[in-house]
N, C-alpha and C positions, 0 to 999 in steps of 0.2 A: 375848728381848734385842732393843732397838729399834735399827732402822738407821739410820745417821747420813743427814742431809739432804743430797741431791745438787743441791738448787736453788742457783742462782747468785745472788748478791746484787743488789739493783737498782742500775742505773746513775744516779748523782745527777747531775741536770742544773741548773744555775743559769742563768736567763735574766736577762738585764739589758736593760730597756727605757728608752730616752731619750725622756721625755715632752715634747718640744717640738713634736710634732705626733701627732694620734691613730694615724696610720700607724705609727710607730715603736713603738707600743705594742700595737698590733692584731696585727702579724705575729709577734712572740713568743708573744703569747697564743693565737693560732691553732695554731701549730706545737705549743706546749705541751699544748693541750687534746686534740690528736690522739694524743699519745702512750699507748702501752699502759701503763696502771696497774700491771700485773704486773710490768713490765720497767723501769719508771723511777720514780725519786723526784724529784719536779719541784719546783723554787722558782723564784719570780719577784721579783726586785727592780725597784722602779718608784717614781716619784712618784705619789701617789694622786689626782692631778688629773682623770684620766680614769676614775677607778675606777666610777663610777655607770654608764659605758657597758659594762663589761665582763661584767656578770650575775655569775652564780655561778661560782666557780672552785674547782676541787678539787684546788688544790695550796697550798703555803705561800707567803706574801707578806712581803716585807721592803721597808720604805720607804727610799728614798734621794732625794736632791735632784736635780732636773733645773731648768736655768735656763728662764724662763717662756716660753711660746709668744710672747709680745708682745717680749721680748728677742730671740728667735731671729729672728723675722720682721724686726725693725728692723734686725738686723745683715745679713740677706739684702739688704733693700731698700737698705741703704747700701753694699753690697759689702764690708762689714768682716768681719774674721775671726769665726768664730762662737763661739770659746772663747778667753780669754786664759789666760796661764800659771797665774794664780792659781786660776782656775776648774777648769782640767784637774787641777791639783795637789790641790784639795779633792775632787775626783771620785775620783782614786787612793785618797786616804785612805778614802773611803766604800766604793769598790769592796773594798778589802782587808779593811775590817771585815766585809762580808757575806760575802766568801769564806772568812774565817777562822771564821766562825760557822757556815757551811752545809759547807764542806769538800767542794765539788763534785769530782765526776770529769771533768766538761766544763763550760765556760762558754759560753754563746751570748749575743751582743749585738747590738742593732739601734742603729746610730748612737750607741752609748756609746763614743766615741772613746778613753776614758781606759783601757779595757780593753787596748788595745796596750801599756800599761804595766803595769797592775796584774795582768792574767793571767800576763804574762811574769815579774813578780816573784814571784807565787805559784807558779809552776811547772805551772799548771793549763792544759791544751789549750783553745785559744780559737777558736770559730767565728763569723765575722761575717757578718750578714745585710746584703745590699746590693742596689742596683740595677746592672744590667749597664752602664749609661751612666756609671757613676763607675769602672769598672774601668780600671786603668792597661794593660789589654790590648784596649780597646774602641777601635776607629778612629773617631774622633769629631770633628765639627765643632761649634764653640760658638758659639751665637746669643746676641748681646748681650742680656741680661736687662734688666729694668726698674730701672736703677741711676740715680743723679743725673745722670750724664753722658748717658744716654739720654733722660731728661725735658728736659734743656737742649738738646741738639743734634738729637734726634729719631734713630729706629733707623738710617736709611740713613747719616748722617754719624757716629753712634756705633760702627757695627759695625767699620770699619777701624781706629779707635783701639782698640777693645776686643780686637780680635784681636792688634794690636801688644802691648799691655800685659799681656794675660791670664797669660803665663808668670809675669811678675813678681809679679802680683796673687796667683796661686796659691801662688808661693814664700812670699809673706808670710803667706798663710793657714796654711802649713805651719809656720811658725816657732815658734808656742807648743807644738806637739806635740814638736817637736824639742828645745826647751829643757828641756821636763819630762822627756824620756827621758834626756836627758844629766844632768840633776839625779839621776836614779836610776841612772847608771851605765850606760846602755843607748845603743847606737848610734843615730845619726840614720836617719830614713826616707827622707831626701832631700827634694826640693821638687817632687815630683809630688803633687798633691792627691788623685789618685786612690789612689795608695799608701798616703797617710794615713788615707783614709776606708775603705780595704778591707783594712788590714794585719791579719793573723790567721794563725793556724796552718792554718785552713780558711776560704775565703770561699765564701760560697753566694749566688747571684744569683737573687732572686725574680722572674725574668723568663722568658719564652719566647726561646730564643737565634734563632729566626726573625726578630726584630726588629732584631738587632744584627749588626754586622761584627766579629768579634773576631780578634785574632792568636791564634796557638796557645796555649792556656791551659795552665798547669803543672797538676800534678795535684790541687793542694790548692784550685783554683779550679773551681767546678762550678755549672752551672745546676740549679735544683730546681723551676723553673716558677712561675707567679704563685701568690701567697697570697691567696685572696680571701676577704674577712671582712666582714660587716656587723654593726653592733650590733642587738639585737633590741627595735626600738621598736614600741609599740602602734600600730595604724592608727587614724588620726583618725575622726572621725565621718563626714566626707563621703565616706570611701574606697568605702563600699558603693554610693554612688550615682553614681559616675563614669560619663559617657557613654560608650558603647562603639563610636560611630560615627565618632570622630575619633582621629587618632593622638595617641599619648601621648608628651610630652616631658618627660623627668626632669632636674630642675635641683638641683645640690648644688654649692656652692662650697667646701665644707669648712672646716676649722679655720684654713687657711692661705690661703684664696682671697681675691679682691678683693671684699670685701662692698660696698664702694662702688658697684659695678656692678649691684647688685640691681634698684634701681628702674628703671633704664633697660632691663635685661634683661626684667623682668616687663611693662613697657609694650610692648617689642618683641614678645613673645610673645602679647600681647593682640591683635595684628594678624594672627595666623595663625589658621587653622581646625584648631586643636589643642587638647588637654586639657594644661596644664602642671601638673606635680607638682613643687612648689619646696620644698626644705629650706633653712631659713636657716642651720642648724648653729649655733643660739643667737643669731645676731644678730638686732636688732629687725626686725619685721615692717613693710615699708613701708605707709604709710597708705592708698595708692591701689593696690588690686590689680584687674586685669581680671576679668571674669566668668569667662573660660575657663580662670583660673589659681587654683590651690589651694595654699595655703600653710601649713606648719607648721614649728615650731623643729627638729624631727627626724621623719624618715620611715624605715620600713623599707627600706632601700635595695635590698636583693636582690629583693624583691618588686616594687618600682618598676621596677627595671631589666628584669625579666622581662616587664612590660607595655608598655615603652618602644619607640618606633621611633628616639629620638635621645635621647642623654645629653648635657648640658651640664655642664661642670665646670670645675675650676681647672687641669686638665691633668696633675694628680699621678697616680702609678701606681695608688694604692688603687682610685679610682673608675673610671679608664679600664680597668683589667685587670677590674673588676666589669662593666662595659659589654661589653667584648670577649669575655668568657668566654661571654656569651649572644648573641654576633653582632650587638650594636647598636652602630653608629657613635657617634663622639663629636665634639663641638666642645669645644675646650680653650681657655680664657682664662688662660694662664700669665702669672705675674709673676715668680718666681724662676727661677734657673738649672736647679735640679732639675726643674721642671715643663717648662721649655722642652726641656731634653734628652729627657725622656720623650716629649713630643707630637712631636718631630722624628721619633723612630722611628716614631711611629704614622702622622703624615703621609707618610712614605716608603712605608709598606706599604699606603697608599691607604684606611685605616680610619677616618680622621678629618680633621679641618681645625683649624688654630690660629688663633687671633686674639689679637694682643697685648692684655693687659689694660691696660697703661699708656697706650695710644693709642686704645682702643676707642671707637668712634663708633656711634650708633644704625643708621645705614644701612650700614655695614660689617657690623655684628652681624646685621641682617635679611638681607643677603645671603648670609652664610655660613651661618646656620640654614637659609635656604630652599634653598641648594645642596645641603647634606649631607642634609637630610631628604628630598629628591626624588630623589637620585642613586643609580641602581641599581647603579652601578659601586662606589660607596663601601660600599653596604649588602652587596655580595657580598664585598667585601675583609674586612668585619667577621665575615662569616660564616665565611670560610675561617680566619681567626684563630681563631675559636671551636672549629673543629675541632682546630687545632693545639693549643690550650690543653688539650683533654681528654686529649691524649697526655702530659701531665705531671700528677702527682699529688705537690704538693709536701710533703705531709706523709708520704707513704710514702718518697719519696726522702730527706727529712730523717731519717727513723727508719733507713733502710738506711746512711746515711753514719755516725750516732752508734753503730750496731753494730759498724760496721767499725772506728771509732775504738777502741771498747771491746775489741774481739777481738785488736787490735795495739797494745797499750800502748806497746811499745818504739818504734812508728813515730809516735806522736802528735805529738811536736814536730819531727819530721823529715819531716812529710806533703809539703812542697813541695820536698824535696831528692832525692826518689826518681828 
């Protein structure tokens, strides 16, 4: 007589990635790929626009809509709400369609704001991935980003006005979500944009807590550490012949960076005794490239960072985390508020410098690059952060939290109330 199986069924996870930037797709994919296939049945819902960058995935995929990166960036540049009521409502419908088909035990989302409605309607525990600088518990000072008012008045005059109207502007950004929640009979989330961006049964911060000053977090808000991920691109032909006697500077402005700065950036790097490795992230390659600058549409970022003495990027968390995990300081050229908030924390740590993309000039760019490249204090701060980063393994911490939720189903939707 055969003995009945005592093995537990796999926990079914459904990841939602909002494909407005590569980062919001990369983080869920990195966590999903690290899960034990013997314990988890993994599904990924995403728009396929970044699919070619993800390589082979050993889990089921489901297509959903996401607004275009261009629409997303234009909303950021104009200081407008990222989603209107119609878009969020359509997202809720798509979410529920996939949730009904997959029947997950747990939902995980990265900036898929509609899950604050759809997961609750479906009665499925929801984990939101976010950055700590958007937390309602983060003690934050908001630098005016590159908005129309900044371009008109300049940062110095725009900052006090931005500080004055920001709470009202954030409240306006919250209105579409609250209207959609009311439409489905759910209570308002209030008018704290951080609450709207991070609302979930569990909120996990893909950051190191050392960089942020947080008020006491509830039990369902946790740091899991940086999620470092890089697409596997082939090395260009010139990679093997790179000179070894000069410092290497790795440049990538990413999918949401100020591509218009690329020609000035290349010209500036041409005046330094460095070797520059530049990824255009698909943007056109400038016609004039200095001899010491090597350009490709995409580069293996992880390999480039390991060789670099300096990383120049848009100031967003994916590339800055990649650099700091290797102890490499960064120069950030932010334009949107997300990037400014990330760079503010890095500047405070001493591991990098920020230069406004919207008012960047060649002289200031040269000065900042020279200062960070040669400053021993900045390099030492970056190395200290690298040591701290090694103390966090986001994949292991994520899997531990998933197991906790699975082992205590009665507590799934009461996580923050204990």
